[in-house]
C-alpha positions as CSV (number, residue, x, y, z in Angstrom):
1,M,-0.1,0.0,0.1
2,E,1.5,3.5,-1.2
3,M,2.5,5.6,1.6
4,V,0.2,9.0,1.7
5,M,3.4,12.0,2.5
6,N,2.1,14.9,4.5
7,F,2.7,18.1,3.3
8,N,6.3,19.0,5.0
9,E,7.4,15.7,2.9
10,K,5.7,16.7,-0.3
11,L,7.6,19.9,0.1
12,K,10.9,18.4,0.9
13,K,10.0,15.9,-2.2
14,Q,9.6,19.2,-4.1
15,F,13.0,21.0,-3.5
16,Q,15.2,18.2,-3.8
17,D,17.5,18.6,-7.1
18,F,14.8,21.6,-8.1
19,T,14.6,23.5,-11.0
20,L,12.7,25.4,-12.9
21,E,10.8,24.4,-16.2
22,T,11.3,27.0,-19.2
23,P,7.4,28.9,-19.9
24,N,5.8,26.5,-22.9
25,V,2.7,29.2,-24.6
26,Q,2.7,30.9,-27.3
27,K,5.1,33.6,-27.8
28,Y,1.8,36.9,-27.3
29,I,1.5,35.1,-23.8
30,E,4.5,37.7,-22.2
31,H,2.9,37.4,-18.6
32,V,3.8,33.4,-18.1
33,Y,7.0,34.6,-19.2
34,A,7.7,37.4,-17.0
35,D,6.5,35.0,-14.6
36,F,9.7,32.5,-15.1
37,V,11.8,36.0,-15.2
38,E,10.6,36.6,-11.5
39,L,10.9,32.9,-10.5
40,N,14.3,32.7,-10.8
41,A,15.0,36.3,-9.0
42,L,12.6,34.6,-6.5
43,F,15.5,31.5,-6.1
44,L,18.8,32.6,-7.2
45,K,20.6,35.0,-4.8
46,E,22.7,37.4,-7.0
47,E,20.7,39.8,-9.6
48,V,18.9,38.1,-12.7
49,T,20.1,40.3,-16.0
50,V,18.1,39.7,-19.4
51,A,21.5,37.8,-20.6
52,D,21.0,35.5,-17.7
53,I,16.9,34.3,-19.0
54,S,18.4,34.9,-22.5
55,D,20.8,31.7,-21.6
56,K,17.8,30.2,-19.4
57,L,15.6,30.5,-23.0
58,Q,18.5,29.2,-25.3
59,D,15.9,26.1,-26.2
60,I,13.2,27.9,-27.1
61,K,14.5,30.9,-28.5
62,D,13.5,30.1,-32.0
63,S,10.2,28.7,-31.4
64,N,7.6,29.8,-29.0
65,I,8.9,33.2,-27.6
66,L,10.2,34.5,-30.8
67,E,8.1,36.2,-33.3
68,V,9.3,33.1,-35.8
69,D,7.3,34.9,-38.6
70,A,9.7,38.0,-38.6
71,L,12.9,35.6,-38.2
72,D,11.3,33.9,-41.2
73,D,10.9,37.0,-43.0
74,V,14.4,37.7,-42.5
75,E,16.3,34.7,-44.0
76,N,14.2,34.8,-47.2
77,K,15.3,38.5,-47.5
78,L,18.5,38.2,-46.4
79,E,18.7,34.3,-47.2
80,E,22.8,35.6,-48.8
81,I,23.5,38.4,-47.0
82,A,26.4,38.0,-44.4
83,S,24.3,40.2,-41.2
84,L,21.8,37.8,-41.3
85,E,22.9,35.6,-38.1
86,A,23.3,39.7,-36.4
87,E,19.5,40.7,-37.7
88,K,18.0,37.7,-36.3
89,N,19.9,38.1,-33.1
90,D,18.3,41.8,-32.7
91,I,15.2,40.4,-32.9
92,I,15.9,37.6,-30.4
93,E,17.4,40.4,-28.0
94,E,13.9,43.5,-28.6
95,R,11.8,40.0,-27.4
96,F,13.7,39.4,-23.8
97,Y,13.9,42.8,-23.5
98,S,9.9,43.2,-24.2
99,I,10.0,40.8,-21.1
100,F,11.9,42.5,-19.4
101,N,9.8,45.6,-19.9
102,V,6.8,43.5,-18.6
103,C,8.2,43.0,-15.0
104,R,8.9,47.1,-14.9
105,E,5.3,47.9,-15.5
106,R,4.4,45.4,-12.8
107,E,6.8,47.2,-10.5
108,S,5.0,50.6,-11.6
109,L,1.5,48.7,-11.2
110,Y,2.3,47.2,-7.9
111,S,2.6,49.4,-4.4
112,S,6.1,48.9,-3.1
113,D,4.5,46.8,0.0
114,E,2.7,44.7,-2.8
115,Y,6.1,43.9,-5.2
116,P,8.6,42.4,-3.6
117,F,11.3,42.4,-6.5
118,I,13.8,45.1,-7.6
119,I,14.7,46.4,-10.4
120,K,17.5,48.3,-11.8
121,K,18.4,48.8,-15.2
122,N,18.7,45.3,-16.5
123,Q,18.2,44.0,-13.3
124,I,15.7,42.0,-11.1
125,K,16.1,41.1,-7.6
126,L,13.9,40.0,-5.0
127,K,14.2,42.6,-1.9
128,E,15.6,41.8,1.8
129,H,13.3,42.8,3.6
130,L,9.2,41.3,2.7
131,S,6.0,42.3,4.0
132,S,2.7,39.8,3.9
133,K,1.6,41.4,0.9
134,H,5.2,40.9,-0.6
135,K,4.9,37.1,0.4
136,L,1.4,36.6,-0.5
137,Y,2.6,38.3,-4.5
138,I,5.2,35.1,-4.3
139,L,2.6,32.8,-3.2
140,L,0.2,33.5,-6.6
141,L,3.5,33.8,-8.5
142,L,4.0,29.9,-7.1
143,C,0.1,28.8,-7.4
144,S,1.0,30.6,-11.7
145,N,3.1,27.9,-12.3
146,L,2.0,24.8,-10.9
147,N,4.1,22.8,-13.6
148,C,6.9,23.7,-12.2
149,F,5.6,22.5,-8.4
150,K,3.8,19.9,-9.2
151,D,4.4,17.8,-5.8
152,I,2.7,20.9,-3.8
153,A,0.4,21.4,-6.8
154,S,-2.7,20.3,-5.4
155,E,-2.0,22.2,-2.0
156,L,-1.6,25.4,-3.9
157,A,-4.5,24.8,-6.3
158,V,-6.8,24.6,-2.7
159,D,-5.5,27.4,-1.2
160,F,-5.4,29.8,-4.0
161,E,-9.7,29.0,-3.6
162,T,-9.0,29.8,0.1
163,L,-7.0,33.2,-0.9
164,S,-9.8,34.1,-3.1
165,F,-12.4,33.4,-0.6
166,Y,-11.2,36.6,1.6
167,S,-9.8,38.5,-1.2
168,L,-13.3,39.0,-2.7
169,K,-14.4,39.3,1.2
170,S,-13.3,42.2,1.4
171,F,-14.0,43.3,-1.8
172,L,-17.8,43.1,-0.8
173,P,-20.0,45.1,1.9
174,P,-20.0,43.3,5.4
175,K,-23.5,42.6,4.9
176,A,-22.5,39.9,1.7
177,I,-22.0,36.5,2.6
178,I,-20.1,34.4,0.9
179,K,-19.6,30.9,0.9
180,V,-16.9,28.7,-0.7
181,F,-18.7,25.6,-2.6
182,G,-15.6,24.0,-3.9
183,K,-12.9,21.5,-1.9
184,K,-13.5,23.2,0.9
185,S,-17.1,23.1,1.2
186,L,-18.9,23.3,4.4
187,Y,-21.7,21.5,2.2
188,K,-22.2,18.6,2.6
189,G,-23.4,15.5,0.9
190,N,-23.3,14.6,-2.6
191,A,-23.9,17.4,-5.6
192,K,-27.6,17.0,-5.8
193,T,-27.4,18.2,-1.8
194,K,-25.3,20.5,-2.2
195,I,-26.8,22.0,-5.1
196,S,-30.5,21.9,-3.0
197,K,-29.0,23.7,-0.1
198,L,-27.2,26.5,-1.3
199,A,-30.8,26.8,-3.7
200,E,-32.4,27.0,-0.3
201,E,-30.6,29.2,1.3
202,L,-31.0,31.5,-2.1
203,N,-34.5,31.4,-1.2
204,M,-34.6,30.2,-5.2
205,R,-36.4,27.6,-7.1
206,I,-34.5,24.4,-8.3
207,N,-34.8,23.0,-12.5
208,L,-35.2,19.9,-10.3
209,D,-35.1,18.0,-14.3
210,K,-31.9,19.4,-14.9
211,L,-30.5,18.4,-11.2
212,N,-31.7,15.0,-11.6
213,S,-29.8,14.6,-14.9
214,I,-27.0,14.7,-12.0
215,P,-25.6,11.3,-11.0
216,N,-25.9,10.8,-7.4
217,T,-22.3,9.4,-7.5
218,N,-20.7,13.2,-8.0
219,T,-19.9,14.7,-5.4
220,Q,-19.0,18.1,-6.2
221,E,-20.7,19.6,-9.5
222,R,-17.3,21.7,-11.6
223,G,-18.1,24.8,-12.2
224,L,-18.4,26.7,-8.8
225,D,-16.0,27.8,-6.2
226,I,-17.0,30.4,-4.2
227,I,-20.4,31.9,-4.2
228,A,-21.6,35.3,-2.8
229,W,-24.7,37.2,-2.4
230,L,-25.9,40.6,-0.7
231,P,-29.1,39.6,0.8
232,F,-32.2,41.5,1.4
233,I,-34.8,40.9,4.6
234,D,-37.6,40.2,2.9
235,R,-35.5,37.0,1.6
236,I,-36.7,38.0,-2.4
237,P,-33.8,36.2,-4.7
238,N,-34.0,39.4,-6.8
239,M,-30.3,40.8,-5.9
240,I,-27.0,40.7,-6.4
241,I,-24.9,37.4,-6.8
242,I,-21.2,36.4,-7.5
243,L,-20.9,33.1,-8.8
244,A,-16.8,32.4,-8.9
245,Q,-14.5,29.7,-10.3
246,C,-10.9,29.8,-9.3
247,A,-8.2,28.6,-11.8
248,C,-4.5,28.6,-12.1
249,G,-4.1,26.6,-14.7
250,K,-2.0,28.0,-17.9
251,E,-5.5,27.4,-19.7
252,W,-8.3,29.1,-17.4
253,N,-9.6,30.7,-19.9
254,Y,-11.1,28.4,-21.1
255,K,-13.0,27.5,-17.3
256,Q,-15.0,30.8,-17.6
257,Y,-17.9,28.8,-19.1
258,D,-17.8,26.5,-16.1
259,T,-20.2,28.9,-13.4
260,Q,-22.4,29.7,-16.3
261,R,-23.7,25.9,-15.7
262,F,-25.5,27.2,-12.4
263,K,-28.3,28.8,-14.2
264,E,-29.0,25.3,-15.6
265,F,-29.9,24.2,-12.0
266,L,-30.8,27.5,-10.1
267,C,-33.8,29.5,-11.6
268,F,-32.3,32.7,-11.0
269,S,-34.0,35.9,-11.6
270,K,-31.9,38.5,-12.1
271,L,-28.6,37.6,-13.8
272,A,-25.9,36.9,-11.8
273,I,-22.4,38.2,-11.7
274,H,-20.2,35.5,-13.6
275,A,-16.3,35.7,-12.1
276,M,-13.2,34.7,-12.3
277,F,-10.0,34.5,-10.0
278,I,-6.6,34.0,-11.3
279,P,-3.0,34.3,-9.9
280,Y,-1.9,35.5,-13.3
281,A,-0.5,39.5,-13.4
282,I,-2.0,40.1,-16.5
283,S,-3.1,43.7,-15.6
284,I,-1.6,46.3,-18.6
285,P,-3.1,49.8,-17.0
286,M,-1.6,52.1,-19.8
287,K,-3.5,50.1,-22.4
288,K,-6.5,49.7,-20.2
289,K,-7.1,45.9,-20.6
290,F,-5.7,42.7,-19.7
291,H,-2.8,40.4,-21.4
292,Q,-4.8,37.8,-23.4
293,H,-7.8,40.2,-23.2
294,D,-9.6,38.7,-26.6
295,E,-9.6,36.0,-24.4
296,I,-12.1,36.8,-21.8
297,L,-15.6,36.6,-22.4
298,Y,-17.3,40.6,-21.9
299,D,-19.4,39.7,-19.1
300,Q,-16.6,37.9,-16.8
301,L,-15.6,39.5,-13.5
302,L,-12.0,39.1,-13.3
303,F,-9.3,39.3,-9.9
304,D,-6.3,38.8,-11.3
305,R,-3.6,38.9,-8.9
306,K,-3.0,42.4,-8.4
307,R,-6.5,43.1,-8.0
308,I,-6.5,39.7,-5.3
309,I,-3.7,41.2,-3.7
310,E,-5.1,44.8,-3.6
311,Q,-8.2,43.6,-1.4
312,L,-6.2,42.4,1.5
313,E,-5.3,44.5,4.8
314,E,-5.9,42.2,7.4
315,F,-3.6,38.5,7.1
316,E,-4.8,36.3,10.1
317,F,-6.0,33.3,7.0
318,I,-2.3,33.2,6.1
319,S,-2.1,30.5,8.9
320,E,-5.4,28.5,6.9
321,L,-2.3,28.5,3.9
322,Q,-0.2,25.4,5.0
323,S,1.2,25.9,0.9
324,F,2.4,29.6,2.7
325,L,5.7,27.2,3.9
326,A,6.8,26.9,0.8
327,V,7.2,30.9,0.2
328,E,9.1,30.9,3.5
329,K,11.4,27.8,1.6
330,S,11.9,29.3,-1.0
331,I,12.9,33.1,0.8
332,R,14.8,31.4,3.5
333,E,16.6,28.4,0.7
334,R,17.3,30.4,-2.5
335,I,18.0,27.7,-4.2
336,A,20.4,27.6,-7.3
337,V,18.3,26.4,-10.7
């Protein structure tokens, strides 16, 4: 029988012979490559430079990270010209500086007690003295890169749900009722029972045909991680309701439709607000949009890394996050990668 490891054992295993995986996403998703820069700054004791990142991403210089079409154009036009390699290198260098600029934009966007790195010229380094918000930023950075932290990925995902809960709680007025409907839900029983109990709390009718189509063996109906509502004394369900999904994976954009499924089970008298919590840093305030903006549903309320952190002023809940130990270990040991 296989032994079940506790979190400390998983953490120890995670950081044995630890190396960072290079990103495997399309070239236009620069915020993921900026995360890679920050992860290197987290784990290395010295400053990380543009040249360091260029060396680490050597294997993918000619694929995902570059404008491959631009390189092809250069090669076609300059096939017989000796300066081809120099021009190709210019394109490569421009791409890496562009990624570094995403980090600079973050430094400008986040307050000094939120962003845990110092950027000077073309170097980035972890700050020596870190606040609670700095550490929350690092936790969200880890949650954005579950592929690098496979041994503790499930704990990071669960703790991200908890962090999202407290962020939403701080965002909404005190009268709001916020409940976890995902892995740490207080609703017990199978999916049908949980949805029925939720409908009772919301004083809302149920679409029984749709509800009964859920197998009794289904213990958790996917799609809803957190629900919040602003009740009135009359208990009429014409009220603000937020259905929230928490997603750490790189393909979070494909989960935006999941909360829509609950329209099939509950008879909403008013359109619910659909929210998505992601640990990624995708805000671009100067352009008044997000990275991957064309992949975000128009009616989706999005909470990214910045929006999640800026809501939080009280930090007692940190004791509930066992993956916070991974943050402390990362800071303390500064494992070379």
